ZASE-315612 format. One record per residue (C-alpha): x, y, z. Coordinates in pm, 1 decimal, m for minus. Layout:
N
<site c1="X" c2="Y" c3="Z"/>
...
//
This chain:
289
<site c1="m215.5" c2="4555.3" c3="5432.8"/>
<site c1="m587.1" c2="4629.5" c3="5378.4"/>
<site c1="m635.3" c2="4730.9" c3="5742.4"/>
<site c1="m347.0" c2="4976.8" c3="5718.6"/>
<site c1="m470.1" c2="5113.6" c3="5387.0"/>
<site c1="m806.2" c2="5200.5" c3="5543.2"/>
<site c1="m657.5" c2="5375.8" c3="5848.0"/>
<site c1="m388.8" c2="5621.0" c3="5750.3"/>
<site c1="m552.6" c2="5960.7" c3="5796.2"/>
<site c1="m387.1" c2="6028.5" c3="6132.9"/>
<site c1="m61.6" c2="5928.2" c3="6296.9"/>
<site c1="m247.8" c2="5730.9" c3="6563.6"/>
<site c1="m441.5" c2="5534.4" c3="6303.3"/>
<site c1="m129.5" c2="5470.5" c3="6099.0"/>
<site c1="54.3" c2="5348.6" c3="6407.4"/>
<site c1="m228.2" c2="5112.8" c3="6500.1"/>
<site c1="m263.5" c2="4972.1" c3="6150.7"/>
<site c1="111.3" c2="4931.4" c3="6099.5"/>
<site c1="157.8" c2="4765.8" c3="6436.3"/>
<site c1="m130.1" c2="4530.3" c3="6368.9"/>
<site c1="13.4" c2="4423.7" c3="6035.9"/>
<site c1="353.7" c2="4360.2" c3="6190.0"/>
<site c1="206.8" c2="4164.9" c3="6481.1"/>
<site c1="5.8" c2="3951.4" c3="6240.9"/>
<site c1="331.7" c2="3867.5" c3="6063.4"/>
<site c1="485.5" c2="3751.6" c3="6392.3"/>
<site c1="735.1" c2="4036.9" c3="6425.4"/>
<site c1="816.1" c2="4068.2" c3="6796.3"/>
<site c1="928.7" c2="4431.3" c3="6779.9"/>
<site c1="602.9" c2="4540.2" c3="6613.6"/>
<site c1="531.7" c2="4840.2" c3="6840.0"/>
<site c1="880.9" c2="4988.7" c3="6808.5"/>
<site c1="903.8" c2="4914.1" c3="6436.9"/>
<site c1="566.7" c2="5078.6" c3="6376.1"/>
<site c1="680.4" c2="5400.8" c3="6543.0"/>
<site c1="1003.6" c2="5401.2" c3="6343.4"/>
<site c1="828.4" c2="5332.7" c3="6012.9"/>
<site c1="564.5" c2="5602.0" c3="6062.4"/>
<site c1="833.1" c2="5851.4" c3="6165.1"/>
<site c1="1037.7" c2="5766.0" c3="5857.2"/>
<site c1="736.2" c2="5802.1" c3="5631.2"/>
<site c1="662.6" c2="6146.3" c3="5775.7"/>
<site c1="1028.2" c2="6252.3" c3="5788.6"/>
<site c1="1006.2" c2="6334.5" c3="6159.9"/>
<site c1="1146.7" c2="6194.0" c3="6482.0"/>
<site c1="987.8" c2="5913.4" c3="6681.1"/>
<site c1="938.5" c2="6164.5" c3="6961.4"/>
<site c1="723.6" c2="6376.3" c3="6730.3"/>
<site c1="514.4" c2="6074.3" c3="6636.3"/>
<site c1="453.1" c2="5995.6" c3="7002.7"/>
<site c1="381.0" c2="6356.3" c3="7101.4"/>
<site c1="128.5" c2="6435.5" c3="6825.4"/>
<site c1="m71.5" c2="6121.9" c3="6745.4"/>
<site c1="m360.1" c2="6336.3" c3="6619.3"/>
<site c1="m142.9" c2="6479.2" c3="6342.2"/>
<site c1="m271.2" c2="6410.5" c3="5991.1"/>
<site c1="m59.3" c2="6218.1" c3="5746.2"/>
<site c1="52.1" c2="6408.3" c3="5440.9"/>
<site c1="m54.2" c2="6276.4" c3="5099.8"/>
<site c1="306.6" c2="6174.4" c3="5035.3"/>
<site c1="345.9" c2="5990.9" c3="5367.3"/>
<site c1="79.8" c2="5725.5" c3="5307.1"/>
<site c1="241.4" c2="5564.0" c3="5001.9"/>
<site c1="582.8" c2="5595.9" c3="5166.0"/>
<site c1="454.8" c2="5414.3" c3="5473.2"/>
<site c1="300.2" c2="5141.1" c3="5259.5"/>
<site c1="631.9" c2="5086.0" c3="5079.9"/>
<site c1="828.4" c2="5078.1" c3="5404.5"/>
<site c1="581.2" c2="4838.3" c3="5563.0"/>
<site c1="604.8" c2="4599.8" c3="5268.2"/>
<site c1="980.4" c2="4583.3" c3="5315.6"/>
<site c1="950.7" c2="4508.9" c3="5687.0"/>
<site c1="682.4" c2="4245.8" c3="5630.0"/>
<site c1="933.0" c2="4079.0" c3="5395.1"/>
<site c1="1155.8" c2="4069.0" c3="5706.7"/>
<site c1="1410.9" c2="4317.9" c3="5582.6"/>
<site c1="1599.1" c2="4448.6" c3="5889.4"/>
<site c1="1491.0" c2="4788.9" c3="6016.5"/>
<site c1="1849.3" c2="4915.2" c3="5994.3"/>
<site c1="1851.0" c2="4862.1" c3="5617.8"/>
<site c1="1506.5" c2="5013.7" c3="5574.0"/>
<site c1="1602.6" c2="5324.6" c3="5770.9"/>
<site c1="1966.5" c2="5330.1" c3="5657.3"/>
<site c1="2090.1" c2="5382.1" c3="6009.5"/>
<site c1="2135.8" c2="5216.9" c3="6350.2"/>
<site c1="2231.1" c2="5346.4" c3="6692.8"/>
<site c1="2535.2" c2="5187.8" c3="6855.4"/>
<site c1="2708.2" c2="5306.2" c3="7172.1"/>
<site c1="2471.0" c2="5608.2" c3="7161.6"/>
<site c1="2616.6" c2="5705.1" c3="6822.5"/>
<site c1="2429.2" c2="5718.0" c3="6493.8"/>
<site c1="2572.1" c2="5486.9" c3="6226.3"/>
<site c1="2492.2" c2="5467.0" c3="5858.5"/>
<site c1="2409.0" c2="5107.0" c3="5759.9"/>
<site c1="2374.2" c2="4945.2" c3="5417.7"/>
<site c1="2330.3" c2="4585.3" c3="5297.1"/>
<site c1="2708.6" c2="4578.0" c3="5246.1"/>
<site c1="2757.3" c2="4576.9" c3="5623.1"/>
<site c1="2649.5" c2="4372.9" c3="5919.3"/>
<site c1="2394.4" c2="4557.5" c3="6132.8"/>
<site c1="2554.7" c2="4686.3" c3="6455.7"/>
<site c1="2405.0" c2="4497.7" c3="6749.0"/>
<site c1="2375.4" c2="4576.5" c3="7119.5"/>
<site c1="2563.5" c2="4253.1" c3="7195.9"/>
<site c1="2872.5" c2="4401.7" c3="7032.3"/>
<site c1="2872.2" c2="4687.9" c3="7281.0"/>
<site c1="3002.5" c2="4425.0" c3="7523.7"/>
<site c1="3336.7" c2="4439.1" c3="7343.5"/>
<site c1="3357.3" c2="4818.2" c3="7363.2"/>
<site c1="3280.4" c2="4814.4" c3="7735.3"/>
<site c1="3526.8" c2="4530.4" c3="7798.7"/>
<site c1="3809.7" c2="4712.9" c3="7622.0"/>
<site c1="3743.9" c2="5037.5" c3="7805.4"/>
<site c1="3746.7" c2="4842.1" c3="8130.7"/>
<site c1="4099.4" c2="4723.7" c3="8053.9"/>
<site c1="4239.9" c2="5072.7" c3="8002.3"/>
<site c1="4381.7" c2="5254.3" c3="8301.9"/>
<site c1="4421.8" c2="5583.3" c3="8112.8"/>
<site c1="4186.8" c2="5679.5" c3="7829.2"/>
<site c1="4408.2" c2="5972.4" c3="7730.1"/>
<site c1="4691.0" c2="5756.5" c3="7592.7"/>
<site c1="4770.5" c2="5785.2" c3="7217.6"/>
<site c1="4678.5" c2="5426.2" c3="7140.5"/>
<site c1="4700.5" c2="5270.5" c3="6796.7"/>
<site c1="4392.8" c2="5055.5" c3="6726.9"/>
<site c1="4328.8" c2="4800.8" c3="6451.9"/>
<site c1="3974.9" c2="4685.2" c3="6373.4"/>
<site c1="3975.7" c2="4367.8" c3="6162.0"/>
<site c1="3666.0" c2="4320.2" c3="5946.8"/>
<site c1="3553.6" c2="4672.3" c3="6031.1"/>
<site c1="3217.0" c2="4674.5" c3="5847.7"/>
<site c1="3035.7" c2="4992.9" c3="5949.6"/>
<site c1="3333.8" c2="5084.6" c3="6166.5"/>
<site c1="3108.8" c2="5081.5" c3="6473.2"/>
<site c1="3355.9" c2="4912.2" c3="6709.7"/>
<site c1="3650.0" c2="5127.9" c3="6609.4"/>
<site c1="3456.9" c2="5455.3" c3="6599.5"/>
<site c1="3281.5" c2="5388.5" c3="6930.4"/>
<site c1="3620.0" c2="5337.1" c3="7095.5"/>
<site c1="3770.5" c2="5644.7" c3="6932.2"/>
<site c1="3478.7" c2="5849.1" c3="7064.8"/>
<site c1="3588.4" c2="5748.5" c3="7415.9"/>
<site c1="3965.2" c2="5771.2" c3="7358.9"/>
<site c1="4045.9" c2="6127.2" c3="7245.4"/>
<site c1="4416.8" c2="6070.1" c3="7175.4"/>
<site c1="4380.8" c2="5733.2" c3="7000.3"/>
<site c1="4392.4" c2="5671.8" c3="6626.4"/>
<site c1="4262.2" c2="5372.6" c3="6438.0"/>
<site c1="4287.5" c2="5157.9" c3="6127.5"/>
<site c1="3992.4" c2="4962.3" c3="5994.7"/>
<site c1="4047.8" c2="4682.6" c3="5745.3"/>
<site c1="3783.5" c2="4496.2" c3="5546.3"/>
<site c1="3778.2" c2="4272.0" c3="5241.7"/>
<site c1="3463.1" c2="4442.4" c3="5111.4"/>
<site c1="3523.1" c2="4780.7" c3="4947.6"/>
<site c1="3156.4" c2="4877.7" c3="4979.4"/>
<site c1="3176.2" c2="4822.0" c3="5355.7"/>
<site c1="3486.8" c2="5040.3" c3="5371.5"/>
<site c1="3296.2" c2="5321.1" c3="5198.4"/>
<site c1="3029.7" c2="5298.5" c3="5468.9"/>
<site c1="3293.2" c2="5303.8" c3="5744.5"/>
<site c1="3457.8" c2="5611.6" c3="5593.6"/>
<site c1="3124.2" c2="5791.0" c3="5578.4"/>
<site c1="3053.3" c2="5700.8" c3="5939.7"/>
<site c1="3391.7" c2="5835.1" c3="6046.6"/>
<site c1="3312.8" c2="6159.1" c3="5866.4"/>
<site c1="2963.3" c2="6183.9" c3="6017.1"/>
<site c1="3109.2" c2="6140.3" c3="6364.9"/>
<site c1="3394.0" c2="6386.8" c3="6312.6"/>
<site c1="3662.9" c2="6118.1" c3="6339.4"/>
<site c1="3813.5" c2="6125.9" c3="5989.4"/>
<site c1="4144.8" c2="6273.7" c3="6101.0"/>
<site c1="4200.6" c2="5989.1" c3="6345.7"/>
<site c1="4108.9" c2="5700.8" c3="6114.6"/>
<site c1="4224.6" c2="5526.9" c3="5802.8"/>
<site c1="4052.1" c2="5243.0" c3="5621.6"/>
<site c1="4236.5" c2="4975.8" c3="5427.3"/>
<site c1="4120.1" c2="4711.5" c3="5182.7"/>
<site c1="4246.0" c2="4367.8" c3="5281.0"/>
<site c1="4179.7" c2="4040.4" c3="5458.4"/>
<site c1="4228.8" c2="4044.7" c3="5833.5"/>
<site c1="4578.1" c2="4178.4" c3="5907.5"/>
<site c1="4762.3" c2="4008.8" c3="5621.3"/>
<site c1="4869.0" c2="4328.9" c3="5443.4"/>
<site c1="4952.3" c2="4532.2" c3="5753.0"/>
<site c1="5255.9" c2="4593.1" c3="5967.1"/>
<site c1="5238.4" c2="4686.3" c3="6333.7"/>
<site c1="5272.1" c2="4731.6" c3="6607.9"/>
<site c1="4926.1" c2="4812.9" c3="6742.2"/>
<site c1="4835.6" c2="4868.7" c3="7104.1"/>
<site c1="4488.1" c2="4726.1" c3="7059.8"/>
<site c1="4329.9" c2="4493.6" c3="6803.9"/>
<site c1="3955.0" c2="4440.1" c3="6796.5"/>
<site c1="3717.4" c2="4245.6" c3="6577.0"/>
<site c1="3379.3" c2="4083.7" c3="6532.4"/>
<site c1="3460.9" c2="3792.5" c3="6300.4"/>
<site c1="3196.3" c2="3572.5" c3="6139.1"/>
<site c1="3129.8" c2="3296.5" c3="6392.8"/>
<site c1="2816.9" c2="3111.9" c3="6279.8"/>
<site c1="2878.5" c2="2755.8" c3="6159.7"/>
<site c1="2785.2" c2="2715.0" c3="5794.7"/>
<site c1="2535.0" c2="2442.6" c3="5875.9"/>
<site c1="2349.4" c2="2672.2" c3="6116.7"/>
<site c1="2293.1" c2="2960.6" c3="5874.3"/>
<site c1="1967.5" c2="2823.7" c3="5733.0"/>
<site c1="1807.1" c2="2818.1" c3="6078.1"/>
<site c1="1875.9" c2="3184.7" c3="6153.2"/>
<site c1="1608.3" c2="3452.5" c3="6178.5"/>
<site c1="1464.5" c2="3559.2" c3="5840.8"/>
<site c1="1616.7" c2="3906.8" c3="5876.4"/>
<site c1="1965.1" c2="3759.6" c3="5850.3"/>
<site c1="1899.2" c2="3658.4" c3="5489.3"/>
<site c1="1955.9" c2="4024.5" c3="5406.2"/>
<site c1="2290.3" c2="4055.0" c3="5583.9"/>
<site c1="2619.1" c2="3982.2" c3="5402.5"/>
<site c1="2696.3" c2="3610.7" c3="5427.2"/>
<site c1="3065.9" c2="3692.6" c3="5435.0"/>
<site c1="3015.0" c2="3860.5" c3="5772.3"/>
<site c1="2818.1" c2="3566.9" c3="5916.9"/>
<site c1="2961.2" c2="3241.1" c3="5783.7"/>
<site c1="3234.9" c2="3114.5" c3="6014.2"/>
<site c1="3301.3" c2="2791.2" c3="5828.1"/>
<site c1="3221.4" c2="2434.2" c3="5927.4"/>
<site c1="3269.4" c2="2489.7" c3="6301.6"/>
<site c1="3232.0" c2="2866.6" c3="6317.6"/>
<site c1="3600.8" c2="2918.8" c3="6393.7"/>
<site c1="3759.2" c2="2962.3" c3="6049.5"/>
<site c1="3800.4" c2="3338.7" c3="6084.2"/>
<site c1="3966.1" c2="3305.9" c3="6425.8"/>
<site c1="4220.8" c2="3059.4" c3="6286.1"/>
<site c1="4302.6" c2="3309.2" c3="6013.0"/>
<site c1="4319.9" c2="3629.5" c3="6213.9"/>
<site c1="4468.2" c2="3529.7" c3="6550.1"/>
<site c1="4819.7" c2="3460.8" c3="6412.4"/>
<site c1="4805.0" c2="3802.9" c3="6243.3"/>
<site c1="4700.7" c2="3962.4" c3="6570.0"/>
<site c1="4991.3" c2="3798.0" c3="6752.6"/>
<site c1="5230.2" c2="3936.3" c3="6490.7"/>
<site c1="5081.8" c2="4286.6" c3="6491.5"/>
<site c1="5033.9" c2="4347.7" c3="6863.6"/>
<site c1="5303.8" c2="4526.1" c3="7056.0"/>
<site c1="5430.9" c2="4345.5" c3="7368.3"/>
<site c1="5160.3" c2="4378.4" c3="7629.7"/>
<site c1="4906.6" c2="4480.7" c3="7366.5"/>
<site c1="4540.6" c2="4384.8" c3="7397.6"/>
<site c1="4329.4" c2="4171.2" c3="7162.8"/>
<site c1="3949.9" c2="4175.6" c3="7198.2"/>
<site c1="3734.2" c2="3948.2" c3="6984.0"/>
<site c1="3360.9" c2="3901.2" c3="6981.2"/>
<site c1="3260.3" c2="3534.0" c3="6989.9"/>
<site c1="2950.6" c2="3321.6" c3="6948.8"/>
<site c1="2778.7" c2="3136.1" c3="7229.3"/>
<site c1="2985.9" c2="2842.7" c3="7352.8"/>
<site c1="3303.6" c2="2939.4" c3="7162.8"/>
<site c1="3512.7" c2="3084.3" c3="7446.9"/>
<site c1="3714.6" c2="2771.3" c3="7525.5"/>
<site c1="3793.5" c2="2697.9" c3="7161.3"/>
<site c1="3899.4" c2="3056.8" c3="7090.2"/>
<site c1="4115.6" c2="3067.9" c3="7402.2"/>
<site c1="4292.1" c2="2753.0" c3="7281.1"/>
<site c1="4363.7" c2="2919.9" c3="6945.7"/>
<site c1="4502.4" c2="3223.2" c3="7128.9"/>
<site c1="4737.8" c2="3002.8" c3="7329.3"/>
<site c1="4872.3" c2="2837.1" c3="7015.2"/>
<site c1="4973.7" c2="3181.5" c3="6886.5"/>
<site c1="5137.0" c2="3280.7" c3="7214.8"/>
<site c1="4859.6" c2="3510.3" c3="7333.8"/>
<site c1="4745.8" c2="3490.4" c3="7694.2"/>
<site c1="4369.5" c2="3486.9" c3="7747.4"/>
<site c1="4285.7" c2="3744.8" c3="8012.3"/>
<site c1="3911.8" c2="3714.4" c3="8060.7"/>
<site c1="3576.6" c2="3652.7" c3="7894.5"/>
<site c1="3302.0" c2="3917.3" c3="7908.0"/>
<site c1="2932.3" c2="3833.0" c3="7900.8"/>
<site c1="2659.4" c2="4030.4" c3="7726.6"/>
<site c1="2336.6" c2="4149.0" c3="7890.9"/>
<site c1="2179.4" c2="3807.1" c3="7832.8"/>
<site c1="2463.7" c2="3641.1" c3="8025.6"/>
<site c1="2617.4" c2="3485.2" c3="7712.5"/>
<site c1="2996.5" c2="3478.5" c3="7679.2"/>
<site c1="3042.8" c2="3740.3" c3="7408.0"/>
<site c1="3400.1" c2="3871.0" c3="7410.1"/>
<site c1="3741.8" c2="3719.2" c3="7472.5"/>
<site c1="4029.2" c2="3943.8" c3="7577.7"/>
<site c1="4394.6" c2="3842.6" c3="7552.4"/>
<site c1="4736.7" c2="4001.3" c3="7593.4"/>
<site c1="5050.5" c2="3966.1" c3="7389.5"/>
<site c1="5356.5" c2="3844.0" c3="7578.8"/>
<site c1="5594.0" c2="4103.4" c3="7717.0"/>
//
């Protein structure tokens, strides 16, 4: 911190000092995080920070930057520090009550859209464990006649999802319900999506330090990482209309096990989509006709 404290008179100096402190802490995204932190401290865009490095820091910006940097050095996720995260080119509000939207989850959105022959259909969508609502709202942004229901067991997460729907102008096409998976709902739905917790309990301690800040309820998948799938797949089978589509995000190496659970509930696995790293990330299945 001492290096940063000595070099905060200009944006360029603040960027260099902040990046150096983050690199010294072993944070791989140090350059990007530094730009975001300096921009947040100044209350400007990252583009402004890049375009005018000679700009002087305001007296208020220096202590703000120091406070933000302390949080990041403690390995708090950037999304919680900034209160927002981009997903599917949309801006989402994020709080510690919700899992941070991740690029890997965009695989599910792309896979679902790839299954639809007509994006103008008035589809009914259910998002189980909606969190920020990022999956549901990203799909609704691409499907102008669709409407969606998001369900979550955490009321604070539902508040975030509602605010995101409002920010994106999608309030009239969404409703958010308090509950566990689909237990309290009646269908049918044309499409059910979800990103259940899929990390085995015994693996949680070995995760990146940033994940200590994320809600355990959204990460802990039980002894084998599959507890949530066992709970929600029978609900999905009950709630899907004949021919309806189920799309679930999965952890690495879980595709075969999840497909077996789908078969037990009478759902036919259609395909598995891989993320940009080549990891199997989403299983798609259809309800019987």
